[in-house]
SEBA-709727 format. One record per residue (C-alpha): residue in one letter; x, y, z. Coordinates in steps of 0.05 Angstrom, whole numbers, plus 32768, in hexadecimal, padded with zeros to 4 digits. Layout:
REM SEBA-709727
AXYZ;...
***
This chain:
REM SEBA-709727
M87BF867280FF;Y87AC86C280DB;S875F86A680DB;E876186908122;I878186D48136;L875286F88102;G871686D4811B;S872386DB8169;A872A872D814F;L86EA87328131;D86CC870B8173;A86E38737819C;D86CF877A8176;Q86838758816B;A8688875A81B5;S869187A181B8;E866C87C4817F;D862287DF8175;E860D87CD812D;P863A87E880FF;T8610881280C9;T86338801807B;S8649884C8073;A8673883A80BC;A869087FB80A2;L86A288158062;I86C18855808B;N86EA882280B4;L86FA87F8807B;L872688338052;L8747884A8094;C875B8807809E;R877887F6804D;G879588408052;R87C2882B8095;L87D887EC8069;G882A87F88055;T88228843807C;N885E882B80A5;R883A884D80DE;W886288138109;P88A088328128;Q88C487F78136;H88F287C8810D;G88F7878C80FC;A88CA874E811E;E88AF87878149;A889687AE8100;S887D876A80DF;Y8854875D8121;G882E87AE810F;T8823879B80C2;L87FB875B80DB;V87D58784810C;D87C587B780D1;H87B3878080A0;L878F875A80E5;D876487A780E0;Y875087A18094;D8744875D8090;A8714876480CF;A86F287A680A9;L86F287808062;I86C1874A808E;K8693877280B1;L868287A78078;V867787638044;R864B8740807C;L861F87818081;L861F877E8037;G86028730803E;V863587108035;D864486D98053;C868C86CD8067;G86C486BE80A6;A870D86C880C3;E8711867480AC;E871386898068;F875286B68075;D8785867F8075;L879786998038;P879686EB8045;E87A187008001;K877086D27FDF;A873486E08017;R874A87288013;A873F87307FBD;R86FC86FF7FC4;L86E287267FF8;E8702876D7FD3;G86E1874A7F91;V8699874C7FB2;L869A87907FC6;A86C187A67F82;D867787787F65;R865087A77F86;G866E87E87F76;I86AA87F77FAC;Q86E787F77F8D;V870F87F97FD5;D875088077FB0;E8730883F7F8E;I871B88657FC2;G8746888B7FF9;A8735888E8043;P870788D28051;A873889088059;N871089268099;L872188EC80B8;T876F88E380A6;E8783892680AB;P8780895280DF;A8740898480CB;K874589C380B5;T871C89F880C9;E86F98A3180A1;A873A8A6880AE;E876F8A3E80A2;A87448A288060;L87518A67804A;
***
């Protein structure tokens, strides 16, 4: 079921997106990863679970897009066991020198930008 929803999300996003660069895809992946487990959904119970599901779908879609740009053949159908598929693709990135668990999201994209006056 998860892989079907992920596939639909990828298909919908693909139709509306221009060719992304590898840098843009990496930034998007890091932003999505930064949202995992942050409890940004104010609901409790089942509603909060839906928010967590959405965050994982966003991350997995971003992960698939990035590794595809790097020439790796993969798709949503591999995500019947999401944790296993996620670990495999993160391993592919690690083999290419991209340790997503050691890289934080770019600060200028996660925090409000500071002006020069505020920095002093």
